[in-house]
N, C-alpha and C positions, 0 to 999 in steps of 0.2 A: 523510549524512554521511558521503561515500567510496566510494571502492572498493577492496576487498581481490584480493588475488589470492597461493595459496599453491603452491608443487610442492613434490612429497618424491619424490623420485629421484636423479636422470644429468641434470640440465640445468644451464645457465650461467646467472650472477647476469644478465647480457647478454640471453639470451633471455627469461628471465620477467620482467625489467624491459620489451620490447620488446614484449610480450602486456598487460602491464598497462597501457599506453598507450591501448593500442584505447578501453579507458573512461574517459581521463583527462575527459570530461565532469563524471563526477561524483565527481572531486575536485581542481579547478583551481587549489586554492592553494599546496600544497606535495606532493613526493613522500617516503615514506621504504622503504628495504628492509634484511632482516637476514637475514644468511646462517649457517645453524645448522654447526656442525661436522660433522652429519652431514649435510647436503647441502639440509636443508630451504633454502627459499627464501623470504622473507616479502615482497610489495609493497604499498606501499598508496600509496593515490590521495586525500590528504585533501583535504576539504571543513571547514574550522576553521569553527567554533559555538560549541564552551567551550572554554578554558584556549586563546587565539588566540597567544601566546607560549610556552610549552612543551610544547604536548599534542601536539608530531610523532608517528607512530606510526611503526613496530612501538616499543614503550613495553617496558622492560624491567623486572621485580617486584624482590624485594628480593634476590634470590638471580641466575638466569640464564636464569629462565621469560621469553616475551615474549611480547604480544598485540598482534594490531591487531583491530581492531573498526570496521563498520560499522553506524552507527544512534546512539542515544543510553540514558544508561543514567537513568532521572530519579528514581529512590531512591541516588544516588553519596556525597550528601552526608551523608544517614541513615547508610548502611554503612563510611564512612571515621568520620565521632563513635560510632558502634556498636562490630560484633563485629571493626572493622580498626582499633579503634582504637590498637592497640599495634602496627601495620604504620608503615612508613615509606613515606611515597607521594612520588615524582621530581615527578610533576607535580601540580596541580589538576585537570587534565580529568578527563570523567566515566566514560574507558574504562580508565582506570588498576584502578580496585576490579577488574574482573574479572579481573584475573593476579593478585590480590592474592585473593580469593576461592578460586581456583585452588590457591595457596601453603597456604590454611588448613583447604581441605577436598577435595581433592583432585578429583577430576571432578562431585561429590552438590553442585552450588550454583543452578545455574540457572534453581530457583524462587524465590532471592532475588532476582535483579532484576527490576526494575520497567522496562520500558523496549523498547525495539525495536532487533534486532540481528539480526546475523552475525559471526560472532569466529572466530578462530583464534589457539588458545595454542601454543606450541612452547617444550618445558623440555629446556634444553641440558643441563642437569647431567644426566638420567636420562635423556635420549635418545625423549622422547615426544612428543604433540602431542594436541591436541583441539580441534573443530570444534563450535559448535553455531549454532541459529535460533531467531528470536524464536517464542512461541508460537501466533500465527498466521500470520506468513510475511510480517511487514508490511515488513521487510527481504530483498530477494532474494538466493538462493545457488546453487550448482552444483556438481556434482560428477564427477570421472569417471577414466578410466585410458586411456592410450597403448598405443602397442604396444610398448612398454619397460616397462610396469604401473607408470611415475610416477602419481601422484597428485594430481588437479586440484582446486583448491577455487575459486570465482569467484563474486565478485558478480555478474557475468552473462556471460552464454554465448559473447558473442561475442571472449571472448580466450580461451576453451576449443575451440569449439566444430572448428574445423577442425586442434584437436592429438589430441583423445579419438580413440578408437576407438568409447567408449560413452560418455552423460554421463545426468544429467538431473536434476532440479527436485531438491536436497535438501530432506529434509520439514519443516515446520515441527514445533516441539516438539521437537526431537531433538538429542542430540548423539553425535557418533563419535569413537571410538577406534580405532588399528586393533586391540586386545587385544578392545574389549567389541562390535566395529560399531557400528549405530546402535542408540540406544537414546534409548526415547518419554520423559521427564525433564516433561513436560505434559501430567496425566490429571485436570483438572478434574472435578466428580462431574457440569455438567453435560451431557458427554457424552453421557450417560446422559438422555435425551430424560426420563422418567421422572421424574427429577429436579424437574421445572419443574413443582411441583407451591404454590408459596407465593401466597399473595393479593399483589394490587399493594400495596405502599408507595412513593404517592407523593413523600414525602418521602426517602424513603432513594435513590429515584431520582435525583430531582432534584440532590441532593447529591452522592449518588455519578459524576455527569460534571460537576458543577462542581469534585469534586477530580482528577480524570482533565483535565480542561483545565488546572486550575490547574500541575499539575506539568510540562504541554507547555509552559508559558512559560517555563522554562529555557533561557538563551543567552546570550552576549557580544556577538552580531549582532540587527540589526529582523527582527524577525516580523511575518507580516502574517496576515491571515486571506483564505480564497478563501471566495466569498458567490456562490453561483448561486441563491439567490434563492427558492432549498428549505426545509425544513423542518430537514433537518440541518446546512446551511450555517449556513443561519442563526441557529441557536441557538450552536451554537458562536460563533457572530459575536458573540452577543449576548453570551453568556456570560465571552468573552475582554476584551469592552469592559468589561464593571464589575471583573472584576478587577484591571484597569489604572487603576480609576480612584484619585486622588489620586497617579499614579507621573508625570504631567505625561508622557507617551509617546503619540508620537499613533499611532493603529494606521488602516492600512491595508486596506481590503478590494479585493477584484479580481474583476469578473464578464466574462464572455465571450458572447459570439454574433455571427449575422449581422448585425442591424443592432440599433438601437436601439429597434424595437420587439416583439423577440423576447423568448418569454416569462418567461425567465431574467432575463434584463435587468431590465423595466418591477419586476419583485417585488425582484430586489436592491434597484437603485432607493430604493425605498421601508424597506426593512431597513433600509439603508447612512442614511438620512436619520434615522430613526427613533433608532436607538444609536446616532447622531453618529460615524463613521467615516468618514475620509479616503479616500473613493469611486474608482474607477477602472472604465472599460467598457472592454472590449479587443474589437475588431469585425477577423471574419477573414471571408474569402470562400470561397464554395465554390469558384473558379477557385484560391484559393491553398490552400485544402488539396488538393485531388486534386495539386497541383505538388506537397504535400511528403509525401505518400502514404508515396513509396520510403524516404527517411529515417526520416520516424516509425517505420513497421512494424521497421527495423535497428534502433531503438532502445530499442523495447519488445520485439523479439523474441516477438509473435503474431501468429497469421493471424484471429485469434478476433473476429468482424464486431464482438460489438456493443463489444469491447474498443478496436476502431482505432477505429470510432464516435466513442467519445469520448475516446477519448487525441488524439484530434485541436484538439477546441477547447483542452481542457486544455495541449497543447503549445505551441500561438501563447500564453496565456494567462502560461505561465512563461516564454516567453522575454522579453516584459513585463515580468514581475516583474524578472527579471534582469536585464535593463536597469535596472535602479531602487536596483540593490545590495543588494537583497534576499533570504536567503540559508534563511529558517524561513518557512512555512505552515501555519496548522491547515486543516484539511478536515472533513468529514463523511461520509466513507468509513465503512460497515459498520452505521450503523443500517437499511439495512433489510433486511440479513442476519438483526440482532438482535430487531428487534421485526417481520418480512413484511412489511416495506413494500412491496415490488413488486405492481405492482398484482395477478399473476396468485396472490399469496395470498387474494383474495378467494372461491378457488374452492376452496380448501382443504377437502376431502372431510369430515375432521372437525378438534377438537381433537388428536389425537393424528400427524393427519399434519403437520397445520402446523408441530408441536413439533419432528417428526422432521426436515423441511424446512430450520428455521430452521438447527438443530444442521448439517446437513449445508452449506445454505448460507455458516456462519462457516468449517467445516474445509475450503472449498475458496475463501474468498477472496483465498489468495497467489497463486491461478491467473486471479484475476479483476481487482476493482479493487483491491486490494492491488499486485500488479503494474503497472497503469497508473497509479497513483499513484504510485509509487515512479519509473517511468523515465519516464513525462514531465516531472515535475519536474527530476530528474537529469538529465535531457538537456540541462539548462542549471546545473547546482551548484544545487538549491534541495531543498530536504529538507519532507518533508508529512510532518506531524505526526496524527493521529487519535485523538482523546479516545474515540470511538465504541468500541474495543480494546481498551481501555486491561482487563487481565487481573483487576482488582480490579472495574471496572464491569462487566466480565463475569460476576463472580459473581456480581452484585449483580440483570443485567437477565435473561438466559438461566433463571434459578428462578424466573422468576415464573408461574405457569399459564398454559396456551397457550389459555383460556380469555379470560382477559384481553388478550394481547398481539393477538390473532386480530381483523381486522376481521369485522364485523356488520352489515350495511347496514341489517338487520330491525331492530336498537335503534341504528341510527345510530350507530352506531361505523365511521368512517372506519380506512385502514391506520394503523400505529403512533399509535394512537390514545393509549395508555399513557402515551408521550412526551410528546405534545403535553399531556395533561394534569398530567401532572407541570411542566409551568412554565405552565400556565394562569394564572398571577398577576393576581387582575384589579386589585389596586390596586398594583402595582408591574410592571407588562404587561414579559416580554422581549422580545415582540414582536410586530406590528400583528395585530389579530384575524384580519385575512383568510391574514396569512403562516402563520401558527399552525396554522389549516384548510387549508392547501391541500393540492391533492389532489398524490400525488406524479409530478413528472414529470422520468424518466430524461434524464443529464444530455445526450444526446446529441438530448435531443428538444428539451431547454427553450432549448437554443443557438438554437433558430429550425428550427422543420420543414423549412423547403428544405431544410438538409442533407443528413437520409436520404433522401430525397425525391430529391436532386440524386445523390447517392451513386451511388443505385441505379441511377439512370439513366444515368451515367457508366460502371458497370461494364458494365452488357448493352450497351453499345457495344461493348469492348472483350473481349467474349469471344463469340468466334461458339459456333454451337449447335454446329457440327460439332468446334470445341477442348471445347466443355462436355459434347458427348457421351462422351469420352474420362476424365472426373472419375475414374473409379473405376480406371479401367487406371493414370492416373496417380498420383495419390494413392490409396491402399487404404485406409491411415490416415484415419479424422478425414475423409472423402468430402467434399468441398464438394455443399450442395443448392443454392446459388443461384449465377449467374453472381458478385455479390459477391462470395461465397465464396472461388469458382475464383479471382478475380484478386487478392484479397489473398494467399492462397496462392502464387501465382505470383514474387509478388513476395518473401516470404518464403523462398519456398524456392530463388530468386537468392542469397541473404545465408548461409543456413542451409541446406543443400543434405539434411544430416545425419537418418537416419533417427531418430537420440535426438531432436532438434531436434524432429519434429515431433511427436515422443510428450509433450515436455515442455509441450504447450500442451492446455488443456480447452475446448470450445466452453460460452458462455454460452448454457444453451437454459431459459426459463422451463418451468414443469408445470403442468396442470390448464387447458388451453386449446388447442384445436383449430386457432389457428395460433402458428408457433413462432419468428414471426419475433421477435427480443430488445425491438424496441422498446416500449415500454410504450403506444404506441398502437395496438398490435394488440388489447391487452383489451378487452373490450368495456365494462367499468367508465368507461374513460378518456373524461376531460371536455377539453375544448379552453377551457374555464374557467379563469384565478386564482385 
């Protein structure tokens, strides 16, 4: 939901609006700008999802504080009717509660928000401002300074990369003010892996995910589900369909692959028929994927191999969905990090190491799956919502003891066993048995194994041995170790040559296996069976 750009210092509104338009794909519906007496400039590119008529941003609070927000606040009605009931609201937009919470509590309110967000508040009366990002970093945000010490905050780095002397990703779960600097407001106890000691309660886990999905149905525009045919997206699709019973609302589901016999498309087709969605299959070719690589890398602002591999099919899928007029999709990101779903988790040396790795992976989601899911969909003005990363759901799931969460082949427990078991209802099945217990297939594999194989082969031809020998000298930070990584890096550098840009990217590398290729097929546990 939108793109935001704030500049504090000495820039003209025209300059800032021009920079903001570099990410107009994030907000194709309308634009807004606020210029503070202090010189602060807020620019907002809006994707209208909640309050289509009066929700234009920036939004003024009771007095002279203004907010602009990228994301959704799912508990905004609860806040309006509760602790903010004595406030007068100008809109019915979910974003407005943010500025009223600031007026009520000052800087200490982010933990009251249930949702996804990056936001900027400017208080013209006090000459102050505040910037924050959601706990997991589902919504992107970057910040930096230019040579004149002007401060920038932006949803995408393309708006500020060539303006700033240095910049970086704004850390998830933090807020910033000039007075306080960065403050970490999100400190859940499960960040200490030793807290994960609670025996599994399947009913509690199931109800937590259903509730997390329910709040994400908040929308004044049509929504749909991404359905890869894997466990995570299939569960979210099934839950969503159940929650819409009795509403007469048609639920569209979408899957993508190289051909109709791609592993994901076969599985997704079966799920869609079982739960009763109006299903769409989107096909793309390897040649089309290669042709769009430069544009995709420009959008996702990453050179990470697994991110680009997976972003490509998601990019084509998003384009198709956008052309249908759908602006909101529910997706299954996050489950593999929370429950140890990647196949390399089979190789965890102990329950303690398993727990540590799940915490580490959740903390890194803003650099990987959350980045891909946001930027691949927002390239076409679509918002992706991720129920597995709801803060209340995480408080339940991340505290389950690792002995219950981790896979154990000797005991017949496959990856993500606990979430599968929680939804294994024999009387009223959520999913077909073969889907509920289908092995993890990473998205870039499931669209068709030929995608990764051919993209590797293509990159091998584009990079000579002589060029590849210069990798360490040319790219001293995160040096590419394959020709595929080298080729992606050269495209990234073309658009984002700054050292700061290179440092915003973290490589996705599996642990505990000899082959560090991010494809799930690189793990010995992988099976080609559906």
